[in-house]
N, C-alpha and C positions, 0 to 999 in steps of 0.2 A: 338640667338634663345630664344624665350619666353618659359615660364615654361610648358605651355600646349603642345607645339610642342616638347620640349625636353622630356617630359614624354612619349608621344605617340611614338616618334622615338625609345625609349628604352623599349617599352612595359611595362611601369610602370604607376602607378597612380600619380596624382598630389600630393595626400596626402603622398605617399612614398617619393617623391622628397622633399617635405616640411619637412618630418621627418629627412631625411639625412641632410638637411640644418640646422635644429635645433641642430644637433649633430656636426655641423661644418665639416661634411664629404664632403659636397659640399659648395663652397664659391663663388657663382656667383656675378658679379658686378651689381650695380644698373644702369639702363638705363632710366633716368627719374623716372617714378613711378613704373617701372617694372624691374624684374631681367632679366639679359641677360646671357645665358649659352653658353660659348665659348668652344674652343677646349680643354682647360685645364680642364674644368668641365667634358667634355666627357671622358678625360683620367682618371680623378679621379673616375668617376662613373664606368668605365670599371674595374679599380682596386678593387673598393668596391664589385662589383658583382663577380669578380674572387675570392677574399678572402672569401666572403660568401659561394661560391660554394665548397671551400675546408675546410669549417668547422669553420671559424673564426667568433666570435661574433662582433657586431657593436662596442662594447667597445674596443675589441682587434684591430679592424681595425682603430679606432681612434688613437691608439698608433702607429701603423705602419705608418699612414699618417703623424703624427706629426714628427716622426723621418725623414721621407722623406722630409718634407717641411722645418723644422727648421734646421736639420742637413746638408741639401744640400749635400746629399751623392753622391759620385762618383759611377759609376757602380760597381766598385770593392767593395767599402765600403757597398754599397747597397746589393750586393750579400752576403757578410759576415754576415751583420745584418739579412737579410731575412733568410739565412740558419740557423742561431742560433734560430731565432724566430720560423721557421718551425719545427726545430728539437724539440724545447720545446713543440710545439703543438702536434707533433707525439707522444712524450712521454706521454702527457696528454691523448691523444686518446687511446693509448695502455692500459693505466691504466683504462680508462673508459670501454674499451672492456673487460678487465679482470674482472672488477667489474660486468659488465652486464652478463658475462658468469657465474659468481658465482651466481648472482641473478637468472639467467635462470635455473640453476641446482636446486636451492632451490625451485623455483616455480614448476618445474617438479616433484620434490619429494613431494611437498605439494599436487599437483593435483593427483598423484598416491595414496597417503594416503587417500584423499577424495574419489577417485573412489573405493578403497578397502572398506572404511566405508559404502559407498552407496550400494555396492553389498551385504555387510553383513547385512545391515539394511532392505533390500528388503524383504517384507513378501510374502511368497508363499501361504499364507492362504487367501482364497477369503473373501471379505467384506460381512458381513451379520448382521441380526438382532439377538442379543443374545436372547435365549429362555426366559430369565428372564423378558423380556418386554411383553410377551404374556398376562399376567394377567392384564396389564395396558391398552391394546388397546381395544377400544370400538367403537361402531357405533356413529359417531358424530350426526347422525340424530335422533336416538331414544335411545341412550346411552345403548343399549343392548350389550351383549358379542358377539364378532365376532368368527365365526367358520373357522378354517384353513382347507379349502377344498382340497388344493393341495400345495405341496412345496418340496423344496430340502434343506436338512439340512447337513451342514458340520461343524464339531467341535462345536456342540451345537449352531450353528447360521443358521438362515434362509437366504439363498442366493436368492432364488426365491420362489414364492408362491402366493396364492390367499386367501384373507379373505372374507367371505360372511356373511351377516346378514339376519335374517329372514324377515326384512323389505324390502329386495331387494338390499341394498347397498353392494358394492363390492370394495375392495381395492386390489392392486397388489403389489408384491415385485419384483423389478427389480434390479438385481445385488446388493442386500443388502439395497436398499432404498425403504421405504414404500411410495407408491404413492396413494393419495386420489383424485380421479376425475381429470384426466390429462387435462381436458378441462379448469380448473382453472389456469393452470400453464403457465409460460413463460420460455424462455431460453435466456441467454445472450451469449451463446456459440454455435457455429455451431455443434461442437462435444464435447464430454466429455474431449478430450485432447487439445482443442483449448485454446488459451490464457494462456498457461502454465506458462508464466512469468507475470501473472497479478499483483502480489504483487510488483515486481520491476517496472512495468509500472505505477502502482498506485502511488508509491512513487515519481517517476520521473516527473509525470504530476499533482501533487497536491501541492498547495502552502505550503511552509515550516511552516508558522505560523499555518495553519490549522492542519498539521501533528503534530506539537508540542502540540497543544491543545488535540489532540487524545491521544498522549503519556502521557501527564500530567493526563488526565482523567483515563487512565488505571493504571497509577502508584498510583493515589489516591485510586482506588479500590483495587489494589494489597496490599497496606499497611493498608487498612481499614477493608476489609472483612475477618472475621475469618474462612477461609476455613477449618482450622484444626478442627473446631467444627461441621463440616457437614458430618461426617461419616454416611453411610447408608441413605443418603438423595437423593431425586430425583430433578434434575435440569431441567428446561425447558428454552431453549434459543430461543427467538423469532427473526426471521429474521437473521439467522446466516450468510448468505451470503458466503463470502470466509473465514469465521472463524477467523477473527482477534482476537476476544475476547478469543475464545477457545484456540488458539495457544499461546496467551499471558499468560493464566492462566493454561496451560496444566499441569505443574508440581504441581499445587496447588490442583488438583482434586484427591480425595482419591480413592483408588482401590475399595472401597465398594459403591461408588456413581453410580447412573444411570443418564446418561446425554442424554436428548432428545433435538434435534436441529431441528427447523422447518424453512422452507423457501418455498415461492411459485415459486422460480426460480430453476427449475430442473437442468439447466446447471451449476449453481454455486454449487449445492449440489454434482453433479457428479465430478466437479473439486475438491471440498473439499475431497470427498471420496477418490479420487486417491492420493491426498497428504497424507491423513491419513494412507493409506495402506502401506506407506513406513516407518511408525513408529509403534513400538510395542504398542498396546492398553493396558493400565493398568486399564481401567475401562470400564463398559458397555456403549455403545453408540448406539443411535437410530436416524437415519436421516429420517425425514418425509417431503415429498414434498406435500404441500397442501395450500389451502387458510387459512388465520389465523382463520377464523370463523368456520373452519371445522377440527380442530385438533382432531384426533380420540383417545381421552383419557377420562377416567372416571373423573367425577367431584371430587374435593378435593384430587386429586392425586399428586399435585405438592408441594414440600417443599420449593424450591427456584426458584422464577421467575426471569429470566435474560432478561431484555428488553433493549438491547444495540442498541438504535436507531431504533428498530423494530417498535415501536409506531410512531416515527417521520416519518419513511419511509412510513408507512401505511397512515399517515395523509396527504400526498401529494395528495391523491385521495379520501379520506373518511373523513367526518366531525365528525364521532363518535370517542370517546376516546377508543383506542383498549384495554387497560388494563381493562376497565369497561366491555367490551364484553367478556373478557376471565377470569374475576374474579371467576366464578364457578369452574375453574380448580384448583384454589389455596385452600390449606387446611386452617383450622382456624388459624394456627400459621405460615403461609407462610412468608418467608422473600422475600423482593423485592430489587433487584439491578437494577436500571434503569438509562439510560442516554438519554437525549433528546436534539435534535438540536432545538434551540429556536432563535427567532428574537427579537432584541431590537427595530427595526423599519421596516416598510414596505414602499418600494418605490412606486410611482404611476405606475411604470412599473414592479412591482413585479410579479414573476412567481406564487406566491401563491394566489389563488383566494380568495376573501373576505370571502366567507362562510366556508373556510378551515382554517382560520388564528388563531382561538382560540387555536388549538392544538400546536401552535408555540409561545404561550405566557406563560411566567413563572407563572403569577398569576393563570391562568386557569389550567395549568398542576398541580400546587401545590394543588389547591382546589380539583381536581379530585382524586389525590392520597389520600388526607385526607378523602374524601367521601367513599373511598374503605377501610377505617379503617386501613391504614398503618401508624404506628407511626414512626417518623423519629429518626434514630440513628445518622446519619451523612449525610451531603450533601456537594456538591462542585459546584461552579460556575466558569467557565473558563473566560479567557480574550475574548474579541470580535475579530473577524476577518472579513475582507472585501472581501477576495478572497478564492475561493475553488480550482477549476482546472477542468481538463477534466472530471473527474468522480464525482465531487461535484459542479455542475453548476446550483444549484437550487436557488441561490440568485444573484441579479444584483447589478450594481454599485450604491453605496449610502446606501445599506443595511448592517447591522452589525449582525452577528450571534454569538452565544456562546453555550457552552455545560452546561447543568444542570444535575448533577448526584445525585441520591437519594439512600440511603440505609436505610431500615427500616423493621419493623415486623408488620404483621397483627394481630389485636386484636379483636377477636370475628367475 
């Protein structure tokens, strides 16, 4: 019987048969240029499959078959030997079962402890806008003060409400998120609870080198930025998304800080809000859903601008340099921590349109930061990567991207 027929007769693949042959579990005779599988091969295969079914590894099966073949065992000797071998295997399996039972109990205890911790950490307090932010919110259109015409306050936080300006502009507060012109917004989630495992999904479907660059970028910032010197300061986080930066630096933010996070994706903000509600907030946080050019804050109100790929994400659809557009929000001594996704080259099939490419070039970005009067304290350039993944599919084969991180202070 030829190998193909032998494999199909036993419902196995040819590769499996060849693997057994490579281990000398099956030893067919050559018939010309092909192997011939006879009755003895069928008997050996039947024993192999039987031994596998009762838990023996292929290496153990090798030992069994060698004793059978070389020792030329009588049925009695074979019975004695197999009994000894099977008893050893049963002892090993019983030890494994005992070990797995112990591991199972430990895992159950760990799960119970986690469940207890999760229950204890759940906040019964609704998410809202701390009243401390009211003096900072202005009309993006005319920069006038906004009047709170209605609202519900719980524990010094606005949970729902409406801000109105004399020029006619109006903002709403929905479940603690300030919404500016809902027509500008998008959502990546069908509901606020959808994609609850986004972070896990992101890690599983993003290239490891890309993720390592992200980690190294954050670690550089963690070790470089003197957060301990930023007491009583106001942060503005552009394009917070799912809050990777905020969660990475959560323990570095001082209780006296005010942290303002902006994104035009209302679905991601709701997702982030729900995640944050399970943690005790030790600083004041304001989530704003709006277009980047419609951030409802007074000019010169920001002490630390956090642009963690916000400008780069904006640049996929806009030619202007976002930080230049938002420069009026920064005070005269504003610090800037920015991270940009940049291209070393563009393929002829690039997804980045030619008129948008300046914002993805290191020389252009550096020049723009300099024009905004930011003096560099430190900077970081990552390695290049050639793959992103399901969520980072903005570059094509042949293109190399890297991260450029900048930390500096504005002078004048």
